[in-house]
C-alpha positions in Angstrom: 0.0 0.0 0.0 2.7 2.5 1.0 4.7 1.8 -2.1 1.8 3.1 -4.3 1.4 6.1 -2.1 5.1 6.9 -2.3 5.0 6.7 -6.1 1.7 8.6 -6.5 -0.1 10.8 -4.0 -3.3 11.1 -6.0 -4.8 7.7 -5.4 -8.6 7.1 -5.2 -9.3 3.5 -4.1 -12.5 1.4 -3.7 -12.5 -1.1 -0.9 -15.5 -3.4 -0.7 -15.4 -5.4 2.5 -17.6 -8.4 3.6 -16.0 -9.3 7.0 -15.7 -6.7 9.8 -12.5 -8.2 11.2 -10.8 -7.7 7.8 -12.1 -4.2 7.5 -10.7 -3.2 10.9 -7.3 -4.7 10.0 -7.2 -2.8 6.8 -8.2 0.6 8.3 -5.9 0.2 11.2 -3.0 -0.7 8.9 -3.8 2.3 6.6 -3.8 4.7 9.6 -0.7 3.3 11.2 1.3 3.3 7.9 0.1 6.8 7.1 1.3 8.2 10.4 4.6 6.4 10.2 5.0 7.9 6.7 4.3 11.4 8.2 0.7 11.9 7.1 -2.2 13.1 9.0 -5.2 10.8 8.6 -8.8 11.9 8.2 -10.9 9.0 9.2 -14.6 9.2 8.2 -16.1 6.4 10.3 -19.2 5.4 12.3 -19.1 5.4 16.1 -19.2 1.6 16.7 -16.4 0.8 14.3 -14.4 3.8 15.5 -14.4 2.5 19.1 -12.8 -0.8 17.8 -10.4 1.0 15.6 -9.4 3.5 18.3 -8.7 0.6 20.7 -6.5 -1.1 18.1 -4.6 2.1 17.4 -4.0 2.8 21.1 -2.1 -0.5 21.1 0.1 0.5 18.1 0.6 4.2 18.4 1.9 6.7 21.0 -0.3 9.5 22.3 1.6 11.9 20.1 1.0 9.7 17.0 -2.7 9.5 17.9 -3.0 13.2 17.5 -2.4 12.7 13.7 -5.8 11.0 13.5 -8.7 13.3 12.8 -12.0 11.4 13.1 -15.2 12.6 11.5 -18.5 10.9 12.2 -19.6 9.4 8.9 -23.3 9.9 9.7 -22.7 13.7 10.2 -20.5 13.8 7.1 -22.9 12.1 4.7 -26.1 13.4 6.2 -25.2 16.9 7.3 -28.1 18.3 5.3 -30.6 15.7 6.5 -30.2 13.4 3.5 -27.4 12.0 1.2 -26.9 15.3 -0.7 -23.6 15.5 -2.7 -23.3 19.4 -2.6 -23.7 19.4 1.2 -21.2 16.5 1.5 -18.8 18.3 -0.7 -19.1 21.5 1.5 -18.4 19.4 4.6 -15.5 17.7 2.9 -14.0 21.1 1.9 -14.2 22.3 5.5 -12.5 19.1 6.8 -9.6 19.2 4.3 -9.2 23.0 4.1 -6.7 23.4 7.0 -4.5 20.6 5.5 -4.6 21.9 1.9 -4.1 25.6 2.9 -1.1 24.8 5.1 0.3 22.2 2.6 0.2 19.5 5.3 0.4 15.9 3.9 -2.7 13.9 4.6 -4.6 10.8 3.6 -8.2 9.8 4.2 -10.3 6.8 4.7 -14.1 7.2 4.2 -16.6 4.5 5.3 -19.5 5.2 3.1 -22.9 4.1 4.5 -26.5 4.9 3.9 -29.5 4.4 6.1 -31.7 2.3 3.8 -31.7 0.9 0.4 -34.3 3.5 -0.5 -31.7 6.2 -0.3 -30.9 7.5 -3.8 -27.9 5.4 -4.5 -27.5 7.0 -7.9 -26.3 10.2 -6.1 -23.2 8.3 -5.1 -21.9 8.4 -8.6 -22.1 12.3 -8.6 -20.3 12.4 -5.3 -17.6 9.9 -6.2 -16.8 11.8 -9.4 -16.4 15.0 -7.4 -14.2 13.1 -4.9 -12.1 11.6 -7.7 -11.3 15.1 -8.9 -10.6 16.3 -5.4 -8.0 13.5 -5.0 -6.3 14.6 -8.1 -6.6 18.3 -7.4 -5.4 18.2 -3.8 -3.0 15.2 -4.3 -3.9 12.9 -1.5 -4.7 9.2 -1.1 -8.3 8.2 -0.3 -9.9 4.9 0.3 -13.6 4.7 0.0 -14.9 1.6 2.0 -18.3 0.1 1.3 -20.0 -2.9 2.9 -20.0 -5.4 0.0 -22.9 -7.2 1.5 -25.1 -4.2 0.9 -24.0 -3.3 -2.6 -26.4 -4.0 -5.5 -24.9 -4.8 -8.8 -25.6 -1.4 -10.4 -23.8 0.3 -7.4 -20.8 -2.0 -7.9 -20.6 -0.9 -11.6 -20.8 2.8 -10.6 -18.1 2.4 -8.0 -15.8 0.5 -10.4 -16.3 3.3 -13.0 -15.5 6.1 -10.5 -12.4 4.6 -8.7 -9.2 4.1 -10.6 -8.0 1.5 -8.1 -9.5 -1.3 -6.1 -8.1 -2.7 -2.9 -8.2 -6.5 -2.9 -6.7 -8.2 0.2 -3.5 -6.2 0.6 -3.0 -5.3 -3.1 -4.2 -2.5 -5.3 -5.4 -3.4 -8.7 -6.3 -0.9 -11.4 -10.1 -0.8 -12.2 -10.5 -1.7 -15.9 -13.9 0.0 -15.8 -12.7 3.3 -14.5 -14.0 6.3 -16.5 -12.4 9.6 -15.5 -14.8 12.6 -15.3 -14.9 14.7 -18.4 -16.6 17.8 -16.9 -13.6 19.2 -15.0 -14.8 22.8 -14.9 -18.0 21.9 -13.2 -16.3 19.7 -10.7 -13.4 22.0 -9.9 -15.8 24.8 -9.0 -17.0 22.7 -6.1 -13.6 22.1 -4.7 -11.5 24.3 -2.4 
């Protein structure tokens, strides 16, 4: 993982997990490796998972290193406007990363993407993921977007494969053959910092 991040800072990765234990191992490793590499880590995570992650990190990191972890509640992040609304999420994202970007502080991010029900407008995820893909390239930082593979319908998998240039499989990144970079850069760049 770190080798890819050393070679290329702009890395947008899809991670579809099915087993919580594997998920926790991946996110803890991502955070630990990031801090050792000198990055701050923005962790967008739910409260129950964060408690487990925090416990694991406390066993691996010093108190000083733990200060490199900036946790954002993923429910607040994705539903700050009361629903899954890409413009509101983008505004929230900009506020979170602004101090790092303005001060040229190296950071990476892990985002656990969740939604309340299958009735949520999952097609909006495509809009948001395209904006995020451009943000990763514009601001030059690694981002892993984690989705519960048990809750992903086929059409969502297709959307995610088209909006992420890399996929995390076990401990290896593979290029997504279905990736389609966004073509409307002007529209997307207006929404970024």
